[in-house]
Z-matrix of the N, CA and C atoms (Angstrom, degrees):
N
C 1 1.434
C 2 1.492 1 111.61
N 3 1.349 2 118.11 1 125.37
C 4 1.422 3 123.17 2 -177.00
C 5 1.537 4 109.18 3 -77.01
N 6 1.302 5 114.89 4 131.60
C 7 1.508 6 119.33 5 176.94
C 8 1.524 7 110.85 6 -83.07
N 9 1.339 8 114.32 7 126.16
C 10 1.458 9 118.35 8 -176.91
C 11 1.506 10 108.94 9 -76.78
N 12 1.333 11 113.13 10 149.41
C 13 1.470 12 118.47 11 177.34
C 14 1.503 13 111.00 12 -74.41
N 15 1.329 14 118.05 13 134.52
C 16 1.445 15 121.10 14 178.03
C 17 1.557 16 111.49 15 -55.53
N 18 1.260 17 114.73 16 141.85
C 19 1.501 18 120.74 17 178.34
C 20 1.489 19 110.38 18 -73.40
N 21 1.298 20 117.68 19 123.40
C 22 1.455 21 121.32 20 179.79
C 23 1.501 22 112.27 21 -84.03
N 24 1.330 23 115.92 22 146.28
C 25 1.452 24 119.97 23 179.46
C 26 1.508 25 107.77 24 -141.59
N 27 1.325 26 112.69 25 168.24
C 28 1.444 27 121.28 26 167.97
C 29 1.554 28 112.43 27 55.56
N 30 1.285 29 116.52 28 -131.94
C 31 1.449 30 123.24 29 -172.92
C 32 1.581 31 112.11 30 -63.89
N 33 1.301 32 115.80 31 -35.46
C 34 1.446 33 120.00 32 179.11
C 35 1.512 34 110.44 33 -63.27
N 36 1.331 35 117.26 34 -47.69
C 37 1.433 36 121.58 35 178.71
C 38 1.519 37 112.09 36 -63.52
N 39 1.346 38 117.01 37 -43.25
C 40 1.448 39 122.03 38 -177.69
C 41 1.544 40 108.14 39 -63.65
N 42 1.288 41 117.09 40 -40.53
C 43 1.514 42 121.05 41 178.46
C 44 1.494 43 109.01 42 -60.23
N 45 1.294 44 117.61 43 -45.27
C 46 1.491 45 122.40 44 -178.27
C 47 1.514 46 109.92 45 -61.76
N 48 1.319 47 117.95 46 -40.78
C 49 1.480 48 118.93 47 -179.57
C 50 1.470 49 111.93 48 -71.86
N 51 1.325 50 117.77 49 -38.87
C 52 1.490 51 119.44 50 -177.28
C 53 1.532 52 108.51 51 -70.06
N 54 1.382 53 115.06 52 -38.39
C 55 1.495 54 115.71 53 177.83
C 56 1.496 55 110.94 54 -63.23
N 57 1.374 56 115.70 55 -40.39
C 58 1.510 57 118.96 56 179.97
C 59 1.472 58 110.25 57 -64.31
N 60 1.345 59 120.06 58 -41.21
C 61 1.446 60 123.44 59 179.07
C 62 1.497 61 110.30 60 -62.26
N 63 1.306 62 117.41 61 -42.02
C 64 1.530 63 121.77 62 -179.24
C 65 1.530 64 108.71 63 -64.11
N 66 1.319 65 117.01 64 -47.16
C 67 1.447 66 120.29 65 176.99
C 68 1.516 67 115.37 66 -59.00
N 69 1.391 68 115.95 67 -40.58
C 70 1.387 69 120.64 68 175.42
C 71 1.579 70 111.14 69 -62.12
N 72 1.335 71 114.53 70 -44.60
C 73 1.468 72 117.57 71 177.65
C 74 1.493 73 113.29 72 -56.94
N 75 1.313 74 116.27 73 -43.73
C 76 1.435 75 121.71 74 -177.10
C 77 1.570 76 111.05 75 -66.68
N 78 1.282 77 116.26 76 -31.69
C 79 1.475 78 119.67 77 -175.15
C 80 1.518 79 110.66 78 -93.02
N 81 1.302 80 120.79 79 -37.16
C 82 1.462 81 121.10 80 -171.62
C 83 1.529 82 113.46 81 -117.15
N 84 1.381 83 118.03 82 -12.56
C 85 1.469 84 119.06 83 -175.87
C 86 1.498 85 109.15 84 78.86
N 87 1.321 86 115.35 85 172.41
C 88 1.476 87 121.52 86 -178.01
C 89 1.508 88 111.13 87 -62.91
N 90 1.327 89 116.89 88 -43.45
C 91 1.455 90 120.35 89 -175.13
C 92 1.487 91 112.93 90 -63.90
N 93 1.338 92 116.12 91 -28.76
C 94 1.494 93 119.38 92 178.84
C 95 1.473 94 116.28 93 -88.93
N 96 1.321 95 117.98 94 -11.31
C 97 1.412 96 122.04 95 -174.51
C 98 1.521 97 111.65 96 -75.48
N 99 1.290 98 118.61 97 129.45
C 100 1.477 99 123.37 98 173.49
C 101 1.551 100 111.73 99 -126.90
N 102 1.281 101 113.28 100 147.67
C 103 1.515 102 117.30 101 177.95
C 104 1.564 103 109.86 102 -58.82
N 105 1.301 104 116.86 103 -34.44
C 106 1.459 105 120.02 104 -179.89
C 107 1.522 106 110.03 105 -64.54
N 108 1.307 107 119.06 106 -44.93
C 109 1.445 108 120.62 107 -179.86
C 110 1.527 109 111.47 108 -67.00
N 111 1.329 110 118.39 109 -38.76
C 112 1.475 111 121.22 110 176.21
C 113 1.521 112 109.26 111 -62.04
N 114 1.330 113 116.01 112 -45.88
C 115 1.484 114 119.07 113 179.73
C 116 1.514 115 112.29 114 -58.65
N 117 1.309 116 116.58 115 -44.07
C 118 1.461 117 121.62 116 -179.67
C 119 1.516 118 109.30 117 -63.48
N 120 1.312 119 117.01 118 -44.09
C 121 1.460 120 121.41 119 -177.37
C 122 1.557 121 111.49 120 -67.41
N 123 1.335 122 114.98 121 -32.44
C 124 1.498 123 119.27 122 -177.78
C 125 1.475 124 110.34 123 -86.90
N 126 1.354 125 120.07 124 -9.15
C 127 1.446 126 123.23 125 -179.84
C 128 1.525 127 109.55 126 71.19
N 129 1.359 128 115.86 127 42.93
C 130 1.440 129 122.59 128 176.96
C 131 1.488 130 110.01 129 -139.54
N 132 1.355 131 117.13 130 -163.47
C 133 1.417 132 120.71 131 -177.73
C 134 1.582 133 111.60 132 -121.72
N 135 1.347 134 115.60 133 157.38
C 136 1.426 135 118.87 134 174.80
C 137 1.512 136 117.33 135 -52.94
N 138 1.364 137 116.52 136 -46.47
C 139 1.457 138 117.71 137 178.94
C 140 1.551 139 113.66 138 -58.29
N 141 1.328 140 115.45 139 -35.61
C 142 1.479 141 119.43 140 176.27
C 143 1.509 142 110.27 141 -62.42
N 144 1.288 143 120.44 142 -40.56
C 145 1.458 144 124.23 143 178.94
C 146 1.481 145 110.91 144 -67.32
N 147 1.366 146 115.18 145 -44.65
C 148 1.511 147 120.01 146 -177.24
C 149 1.466 148 112.78 147 -69.37
N 150 1.329 149 118.41 148 -19.69
C 151 1.469 150 120.24 149 174.28
C 152 1.487 151 113.01 150 -71.35
N 153 1.345 152 116.64 151 -20.61
C 154 1.448 153 123.05 152 -178.29
C 155 1.553 154 112.51 153 -102.22
N 156 1.345 155 113.65 154 -40.11
C 157 1.481 156 119.86 155 -178.21
C 158 1.489 157 109.75 156 -129.52
N 159 1.362 158 117.34 157 128.57
C 160 1.436 159 119.37 158 -171.01
C 161 1.557 160 115.07 159 -72.36
N 162 1.294 161 117.32 160 -24.33
C 163 1.431 162 120.92 161 -179.95
C 164 1.545 163 112.36 162 -157.49
N 165 1.301 164 116.33 163 -179.67
C 166 1.469 165 120.24 164 -177.07
C 167 1.511 166 114.67 165 -61.78
N 168 1.338 167 115.43 166 -39.82
C 169 1.462 168 118.04 167 179.54
C 170 1.513 169 113.61 168 -60.45
N 171 1.389 170 114.13 169 -45.34
C 172 1.475 171 119.39 170 177.74
C 173 1.450 172 111.10 171 -58.23
N 174 1.293 173 120.65 172 -43.60
C 175 1.453 174 125.66 173 178.53
C 176 1.492 175 111.54 174 -60.97
N 177 1.316 176 117.07 175 -46.03
C 178 1.493 177 121.60 176 179.69
C 179 1.521 178 109.72 177 -63.04
N 180 1.306 179 118.00 178 -42.38
C 181 1.490 180 119.99 179 -179.23
C 182 1.539 181 109.40 180 -63.75
N 183 1.333 182 116.08 181 -39.79
C 184 1.470 183 119.38 182 177.96
C 185 1.512 184 112.22 183 -65.41
N 186 1.359 185 115.47 184 -42.42
C 187 1.501 186 117.88 185 175.64
C 188 1.531 187 112.51 186 -61.73
N 189 1.354 188 114.30 187 -42.25
C 190 1.471 189 118.80 188 178.91
C 191 1.550 190 110.84 189 -60.11
N 192 1.355 191 116.93 190 -44.30
C 193 1.450 192 122.08 191 -178.25
C 194 1.542 193 110.92 192 -63.04
N 195 1.367 194 115.15 193 -35.16
C 196 1.438 195 117.65 194 179.56
C 197 1.547 196 113.14 195 -73.98
N 198 1.296 197 117.94 196 -38.02
C 199 1.442 198 119.29 197 -169.81
C 200 1.552 199 113.12 198 -99.36
N 201 1.327 200 119.19 199 -16.81
C 202 1.455 201 122.18 200 176.99
C 203 1.506 202 106.11 201 -102.23
N 204 1.375 203 118.70 202 117.95
C 205 1.448 204 119.73 203 -177.44
C 206 1.546 205 111.12 204 -56.25
N 207 1.363 206 113.47 205 130.29
C 208 1.429 207 118.91 206 -174.95
C 209 1.534 208 112.14 207 -84.77
N 210 1.290 209 119.00 208 -31.59
C 211 1.460 210 121.20 209 -175.50
C 212 1.517 211 107.61 210 -113.53
N 213 1.337 212 117.69 211 109.11
C 214 1.463 213 122.32 212 -175.80
C 215 1.564 214 110.03 213 -66.93
N 216 1.345 215 112.74 214 149.79
C 217 1.503 216 118.82 215 174.13
C 218 1.514 217 106.80 216 -63.74
N 219 1.334 218 117.84 217 145.26
C 220 1.460 219 122.54 218 176.11
C 221 1.527 220 113.30 219 -52.38
N 222 1.298 221 118.22 220 139.58
C 223 1.448 222 123.23 221 -179.46
C 224 1.531 223 108.85 222 -121.11
N 225 1.286 224 119.50 223 123.30
C 226 1.493 225 122.16 224 177.02
C 227 1.579 226 107.32 225 -153.38
N 228 1.324 227 112.36 226 91.27
C 229 1.457 228 119.69 227 -179.38
C 230 1.491 229 110.98 228 -91.11
N 231 1.333 230 119.90 229 -11.34
C 232 1.417 231 124.03 230 179.69
C 233 1.525 232 112.12 231 99.03
N 234 1.298 233 118.46 232 1.05
C 235 1.468 234 122.79 233 176.54
C 236 1.495 235 110.42 234 -149.92
N 237 1.317 236 118.67 235 146.06
C 238 1.490 237 123.95 236 -176.28
C 239 1.540 238 110.79 237 -62.25
N 240 1.347 239 115.29 238 -48.11
C 241 1.472 240 117.02 239 -176.05
C 242 1.480 241 112.45 240 -60.07
N 243 1.381 242 116.27 241 -47.21
C 244 1.498 243 117.88 242 -178.37
C 245 1.480 244 110.83 243 -69.58
N 246 1.353 245 119.09 244 -30.85
C 247 1.445 246 119.86 245 174.42
C 248 1.565 247 109.14 246 -60.55
N 249 1.288 248 116.81 247 -46.14
C 250 1.509 249 121.25 248 -178.41
C 251 1.490 250 110.89 249 -66.19
N 252 1.335 251 116.84 250 -38.65
C 253 1.478 252 117.57 251 178.31
C 254 1.535 253 111.29 252 -61.28
N 255 1.302 254 115.75 253 -44.06
C 256 1.492 255 119.50 254 178.60
C 257 1.500 256 107.76 255 -62.68
N 258 1.327 257 119.68 256 -47.59
C 259 1.498 258 121.04 257 -177.94
C 260 1.541 259 111.84 258 -59.66
N 261 1.344 260 114.84 259 -46.96
C 262 1.500 261 118.77 260 179.66
C 263 1.520 262 108.84 261 -63.75
N 264 1.309 263 116.63 262 -38.93
C 265 1.488 264 119.55 263 -175.23
C 266 1.561 265 109.48 264 -66.15
N 267 1.303 266 115.76 265 -40.66
C 268 1.442 267 120.67 266 -179.98
C 269 1.562 268 111.24 267 -63.58
N 270 1.311 269 111.58 268 -43.39
C 271 1.501 270 116.14 269 179.35
C 272 1.504 271 109.77 270 -66.05
N 273 1.394 272 117.09 271 -39.67
C 274 1.444 273 119.05 272 178.68
C 275 1.502 274 112.25 273 -63.81
N 276 1.326 275 117.90 274 -37.25
C 277 1.405 276 123.74 275 177.29
C 278 1.515 277 112.30 276 -59.01
N 279 1.322 278 115.21 277 -45.95
C 280 1.424 279 121.89 278 179.79
C 281 1.493 280 111.55 279 -67.22
N 282 1.341 281 117.44 280 -39.62
C 283 1.476 282 121.62 281 179.61
C 284 1.502 283 110.38 282 -66.73
N 285 1.357 284 118.39 283 -31.55
C 286 1.437 285 120.97 284 -178.86
C 287 1.514 286 111.39 285 -70.81
N 288 1.316 287 114.94 286 -17.53
C 289 1.504 288 120.27 287 180.00
C 290 1.513 289 112.26 288 -76.66
N 291 1.342 290 116.10 289 -9.22
C 292 1.464 291 121.25 290 179.18
C 293 1.510 292 107.57 291 -124.82
N 294 1.317 293 116.33 292 133.70
C 295 1.471 294 121.91 293 -178.94
C 296 1.540 295 106.16 294 -65.79
N 297 1.307 296 116.13 295 144.66
C 298 1.473 297 119.92 296 178.84
C 299 1.472 298 113.80 297 -58.39
N 300 1.343 299 117.79 298 -32.41
C 301 1.447 300 122.94 299 178.12
C 302 1.485 301 113.70 300 -58.10
N 303 1.335 302 117.90 301 -36.11
C 304 1.455 303 123.11 302 179.87
C 305 1.513 304 108.43 303 -64.64
N 306 1.356 305 115.10 304 -50.18
C 307 1.473 306 119.69 305 -178.12
C 308 1.475 307 111.21 306 -59.69
N 309 1.315 308 114.44 307 -47.11
C 310 1.521 309 119.29 308 179.95
C 311 1.599 310 108.95 309 -62.20
N 312 1.265 311 116.19 310 -38.43
C 313 1.442 312 119.19 311 -179.29
C 314 1.522 313 112.84 312 -64.22
N 315 1.336 314 114.92 313 -41.86
C 316 1.458 315 118.96 314 176.11
C 317 1.526 316 111.88 315 -62.12
N 318 1.366 317 113.49 316 -45.62
C 319 1.443 318 119.11 317 179.41
C 320 1.492 319 113.78 318 -60.54
N 321 1.347 320 117.20 319 -45.34
C 322 1.427 321 120.44 320 -179.08
C 323 1.495 322 112.43 321 -63.06
N 324 1.315 323 117.47 322 -39.90
C 325 1.385 324 123.23 323 178.22
C 326 1.564 325 111.72 324 -69.87
N 327 1.302 326 115.17 325 -34.84
C 328 1.425 327 119.98 326 -178.31
C 329 1.539 328 110.42 327 -66.59
N 330 1.353 329 116.03 328 -36.23
C 331 1.468 330 118.06 329 179.12
C 332 1.461 331 113.19 330 -65.45
N 333 1.336 332 119.08 331 -19.12
C 334 1.422 333 122.60 332 179.18
C 335 1.483 334 114.03 333 -96.91
N 336 1.302 335 118.81 334 -6.74
C 337 1.476 336 123.75 335 -168.65
C 338 1.568 337 108.92 336 -128.45
N 339 1.310 338 121.20 337 102.44
C 340 1.434 339 123.06 338 -178.22
C 341 1.569 340 111.26 339 -57.66
N 342 1.302 341 117.18 340 -34.39
C 343 1.474 342 119.34 341 178.40
C 344 1.529 343 112.98 342 -63.75
N 345 1.334 344 115.74 343 -41.93
C 346 1.432 345 118.52 344 178.30
C 347 1.511 346 111.39 345 -71.83
N 348 1.363 347 118.19 346 -32.72
C 349 1.456 348 119.90 347 175.61
C 350 1.530 349 107.07 348 -61.15
N 351 1.308 350 119.10 349 -41.47
C 352 1.417 351 122.65 350 -179.35
C 353 1.524 352 110.28 351 -63.07
N 354 1.361 353 117.90 352 -38.00
C 355 1.428 354 121.59 353 178.03
C 356 1.499 355 110.82 354 -64.87
N 357 1.350 356 117.18 355 -43.29
C 358 1.480 357 120.60 356 179.17
C 359 1.516 358 110.40 357 -63.72
N 360 1.325 359 115.47 358 -43.08
C 361 1.466 360 116.66 359 177.87
C 362 1.515 361 114.07 360 -61.99
N 363 1.343 362 116.56 361 -37.93
C 364 1.463 363 120.83 362 176.78
C 365 1.507 364 111.36 363 -64.56
N 366 1.318 365 117.42 364 -40.15
C 367 1.467 366 120.44 365 177.38
C 368 1.473 367 111.53 366 -64.08
N 369 1.348 368 116.03 367 -41.50
C 370 1.494 369 118.40 368 177.18
C 371 1.543 370 109.63 369 -62.92
N 372 1.350 371 117.68 370 -42.19
C 373 1.425 372 120.34 371 -176.85
C 374 1.545 373 110.88 372 -61.39
N 375 1.358 374 115.29 373 -36.73
C 376 1.507 375 119.85 374 -178.56
C 377 1.472 376 114.53 375 -89.13
N 378 1.331 377 117.44 376 -0.41
C 379 1.457 378 123.18 377 -177.73
C 380 1.525 379 110.21 378 -58.03
N 381 1.353 380 118.90 379 134.21
C 382 1.450 381 121.78 380 173.46
C 383 1.485 382 116.29 381 -76.83
N 384 1.359 383 117.22 382 -5.93
C 385 1.430 384 121.19 383 -173.40
C 386 1.533 385 113.17 384 -62.17
N 387 1.334 386 120.50 385 -44.73
C 388 1.502 387 117.10 386 176.69
C 389 1.501 388 113.98 387 -60.36
N 390 1.301 389 118.50 388 -34.66
C 391 1.469 390 119.21 389 174.71
C 392 1.513 391 111.94 390 -65.24
N 393 1.292 392 116.76 391 -42.37
C 394 1.434 393 120.86 392 -178.55
C 395 1.581 394 110.79 393 -64.40
N 396 1.311 395 115.70 394 -44.40
C 397 1.486 396 120.70 395 178.80
C 398 1.571 397 109.19 396 -65.50
N 399 1.317 398 116.30 397 -41.19
C 400 1.441 399 121.34 398 177.39
C 401 1.525 400 113.36 399 -55.64
N 402 1.358 401 114.59 400 -42.80
C 403 1.459 402 117.23 401 178.04
C 404 1.516 403 113.20 402 -66.65
N 405 1.301 404 114.36 403 -41.06
C 406 1.504 405 119.75 404 177.38
C 407 1.507 406 111.43 405 -57.39
N 408 1.381 407 115.41 406 -50.13
C 409 1.458 408 120.73 407 -178.93
C 410 1.514 409 110.10 408 -65.11
N 411 1.322 410 118.56 409 -39.98
C 412 1.464 411 120.72 410 178.13
C 413 1.554 412 112.42 411 -58.46
N 414 1.331 413 113.71 412 -42.36
C 415 1.484 414 118.57 413 179.30
C 416 1.523 415 110.84 414 -67.62
N 417 1.344 416 115.85 415 -38.20
C 418 1.441 417 120.03 416 174.89
C 419 1.513 418 114.40 417 -59.39
N 420 1.321 419 113.56 418 -39.25
C 421 1.461 420 117.78 419 -179.66
C 422 1.531 421 108.35 420 -69.47
N 423 1.369 422 117.18 421 -39.82
C 424 1.487 423 119.59 422 -179.71
C 425 1.591 424 109.34 423 -64.87
N 426 1.316 425 116.79 424 -31.67
C 427 1.498 426 119.36 425 179.80
C 428 1.512 427 111.95 426 -81.31
N 429 1.369 428 116.26 427 -8.73
C 430 1.445 429 117.61 428 -178.89
C 431 1.572 430 113.95 429 88.16
N 432 1.332 431 117.36 430 7.81
C 433 1.407 432 121.26 431 178.22
C 434 1.526 433 112.99 432 -72.73
N 435 1.363 434 116.08 433 -28.81
C 436 1.467 435 120.60 434 -179.72
C 437 1.525 436 106.09 435 -137.24
N 438 1.360 437 114.88 436 149.55
C 439 1.478 438 115.37 437 167.10
C 440 1.556 439 109.58 438 -68.44
N 441 1.327 440 118.21 439 169.17
C 442 1.446 441 118.76 440 176.25
C 443 1.526 442 111.24 441 -55.26
N 444 1.313 443 117.26 442 135.39
C 445 1.452 444 120.56 443 -175.26
C 446 1.500 445 111.39 444 -150.86
N 447 1.334 446 115.66 445 140.20
C 448 1.433 447 120.96 446 172.97
C 449 1.548 448 110.55 447 -100.71
N 450 1.347 449 112.14 448 123.20
C 451 1.475 450 118.49 449 -177.46
C 452 1.506 451 110.05 450 -91.39
N 453 1.352 452 121.07 451 110.55
C 454 1.458 453 119.03 452 176.19
C 455 1.494 454 113.78 453 -60.15
N 456 1.342 455 115.25 454 157.31
C 457 1.498 456 120.29 455 -174.73
C 458 1.492 457 109.94 456 -59.03
N 459 1.367 458 118.27 457 -40.77
C 460 1.461 459 120.15 458 -179.82
C 461 1.518 460 112.68 459 -61.98
N 462 1.290 461 114.71 460 -38.52
C 463 1.499 462 119.18 461 178.91
C 464 1.537 463 110.05 462 -69.23
N 465 1.303 464 115.32 463 -38.44
C 466 1.498 465 119.40 464 -179.81
C 467 1.521 466 110.32 465 -66.71
N 468 1.326 467 116.86 466 -28.04
C 469 1.507 468 119.65 467 -179.57
C 470 1.503 469 110.71 468 -91.45
N 471 1.309 470 118.77 469 -4.35
C 472 1.477 471 121.91 470 -174.43
C 473 1.514 472 114.82 471 -62.91
N 474 1.377 473 117.97 472 -37.93
C 475 1.458 474 115.03 473 176.57
C 476 1.537 475 115.88 474 -52.54
N 477 1.329 476 114.22 475 -39.90
C 478 1.507 477 117.45 476 177.79
C 479 1.549 478 110.65 477 -64.98
N 480 1.321 479 116.68 478 -40.67
C 481 1.475 480 119.64 479 179.39
C 482 1.536 481 109.58 480 -63.17
N 483 1.302 482 117.53 481 -47.28
C 484 1.471 483 122.98 482 -178.87
C 485 1.577 484 110.91 483 -56.88
N 486 1.390 485 113.43 484 -49.13
C 487 1.432 486 115.73 485 -177.46
C 488 1.523 487 112.85 486 -69.90
N 489 1.331 488 114.86 487 -36.91
C 490 1.500 489 117.29 488 178.70
C 491 1.544 490 110.14 489 -64.66
N 492 1.304 491 117.85 490 -41.06
C 493 1.463 492 122.00 491 178.46
C 494 1.527 493 110.87 492 -61.36
N 495 1.297 494 117.02 493 -49.14
C 496 1.457 495 121.83 494 -179.53
C 497 1.561 496 111.55 495 -63.18
N 498 1.332 497 116.43 496 -39.39
C 499 1.427 498 122.03 497 -178.66
C 500 1.553 499 110.67 498 -65.28
N 501 1.324 500 115.77 499 -41.14
C 502 1.484 501 120.19 500 179.79
C 503 1.515 502 108.72 501 -67.31
N 504 1.290 503 118.18 502 -44.42
C 505 1.451 504 121.80 503 -177.33
C 506 1.565 505 111.29 504 -65.63
N 507 1.357 506 112.85 505 -47.55
C 508 1.462 507 118.19 506 -173.99
C 509 1.537 508 111.91 507 -74.40
N 510 1.312 509 117.28 508 -37.10
C 511 1.476 510 121.99 509 -178.59
C 512 1.518 511 113.78 510 65.08
N 513 1.329 512 115.55 511 21.76
C 514 1.463 513 122.34 512 179.83
C 515 1.517 514 109.03 513 -155.73
N 516 1.350 515 116.90 514 168.54
C 517 1.430 516 116.47 515 176.96
C 518 1.511 517 116.03 516 -56.63
N 519 1.293 518 119.37 517 139.20
C 520 1.480 519 121.89 518 -175.00
C 521 1.554 520 108.21 519 -79.30
N 522 1.313 521 117.91 520 133.73
C 523 1.480 522 119.57 521 177.11
C 524 1.507 523 111.38 522 -75.59
N 525 1.296 524 115.69 523 162.70
C 526 1.473 525 120.68 524 -178.16
C 527 1.519 526 112.16 525 -61.22
N 528 1.342 527 114.17 526 -29.68
C 529 1.469 528 114.32 527 179.41
C 530 1.524 529 112.41 528 -66.08
N 531 1.299 530 116.41 529 -36.92
C 532 1.482 531 118.25 530 176.37
C 533 1.506 532 111.50 531 -65.75
N 534 1.314 533 118.40 532 -40.19
C 535 1.509 534 122.42 533 176.78
C 536 1.492 535 109.92 534 -57.20
N 537 1.358 536 116.39 535 -50.00
C 538 1.472 537 120.66 536 -179.47
C 539 1.516 538 112.42 537 -61.75
N 540 1.331 539 115.71 538 -38.41
C 541 1.487 540 118.17 539 -179.94
C 542 1.470 541 110.07 540 -67.27
N 543 1.334 542 121.39 541 -39.27
C 544 1.401 543 123.31 542 178.34
C 545 1.565 544 112.79 543 -63.20
N 546 1.330 545 112.84 544 -38.53
C 547 1.485 546 118.84 545 177.95
C 548 1.544 547 110.19 546 -71.98
N 549 1.346 548 116.92 547 -48.93
C 550 1.427 549 118.48 548 -171.34
C 551 1.479 550 116.35 549 -83.01
N 552 1.314 551 116.15 550 -29.98
C 553 1.472 552 120.21 551 -175.08
C 554 1.529 553 110.97 552 -98.56
N 555 1.300 554 118.73 553 -18.57
C 556 1.462 555 119.75 554 -174.64
C 557 1.480 556 114.15 555 -121.26
N 558 1.334 557 116.02 556 -58.62
C 559 1.435 558 119.00 557 -171.45
C 560 1.499 559 117.20 558 -76.19
N 561 1.360 560 115.64 559 -48.61
C 562 1.484 561 117.90 560 176.76
C 563 1.542 562 112.85 561 -61.51
N 564 1.312 563 119.26 562 -44.09
C 565 1.517 564 117.22 563 176.37
C 566 1.523 565 111.79 564 -61.82
N 567 1.359 566 118.00 565 -32.03
C 568 1.494 567 118.34 566 178.61
C 569 1.554 568 108.55 567 -66.19
N 570 1.347 569 116.52 568 -44.79
C 571 1.469 570 118.67 569 -179.72
C 572 1.557 571 111.67 570 -64.33
N 573 1.270 572 116.27 571 -40.05
C 574 1.434 573 118.30 572 178.03
C 575 1.585 574 111.52 573 -68.80
N 576 1.296 575 116.48 574 -33.89
C 577 1.455 576 119.60 575 172.28
C 578 1.504 577 113.80 576 -64.15
N 579 1.341 578 116.47 577 -39.82
C 580 1.448 579 118.50 578 174.61
C 581 1.488 580 113.33 579 -65.29
N 582 1.400 581 116.42 580 -38.92
C 583 1.431 582 118.74 581 175.68
C 584 1.476 583 113.74 582 -61.72
N 585 1.335 584 117.51 583 -44.25
C 586 1.455 585 121.60 584 179.99
C 587 1.489 586 112.40 585 -61.94
N 588 1.353 587 113.40 586 -40.36
C 589 1.495 588 116.64 587 178.78
C 590 1.499 589 112.55 588 -66.92
N 591 1.337 590 116.65 589 -39.16
C 592 1.459 591 121.01 590 178.48
C 593 1.524 592 112.44 591 -68.93
N 594 1.343 593 118.71 592 -29.27
C 595 1.447 594 118.61 593 179.56
C 596 1.493 595 113.69 594 -89.21
N 597 1.338 596 114.32 595 -4.13
C 598 1.494 597 120.67 596 -179.98
C 599 1.522 598 113.86 597 78.28
N 600 1.333 599 115.32 598 14.21
C 601 1.457 600 118.26 599 -179.26
C 602 1.573 601 110.43 600 -71.32
């Protein structure tokens, strides 16, 4: 007599579905991912998935949140520039783990779906990135690298926007040279400009 597999529920079932969605993304990209394939891979049904996530984009965002660490490890190299290089490099490494087509697919679907836009906005609101950037800038001020400066939320989130844009355009892992250019030619000058404006220089 064949022993039946116990029925999975709750967190165990959700984990299986999100793992299956992640594996499908890595193998087929966003354009090739279907709820039917995810359900088959997870050993469940499409209705079970749709009871938790309303569409493909919502499922992809949930899988991304599960597999891409949301709260970065603390960074303190002793200098603002090297802190930023480490931060940008970590984000670029995570971005390279996802094909650009998947990111573009989620974004294109999000622009057509108000509910998904709301999900993206909530993820941005809860992002730990502004806090991490704020700590780096505060330490730079303490060391005398910058005058006292207030970093607006949009500026604090900008590293993610810069990396995401480069990853989508490049479609491959970003080289160290690109990381350094984003830090040296874009982000550091922006922070210094904010400092100068705040000090009245």
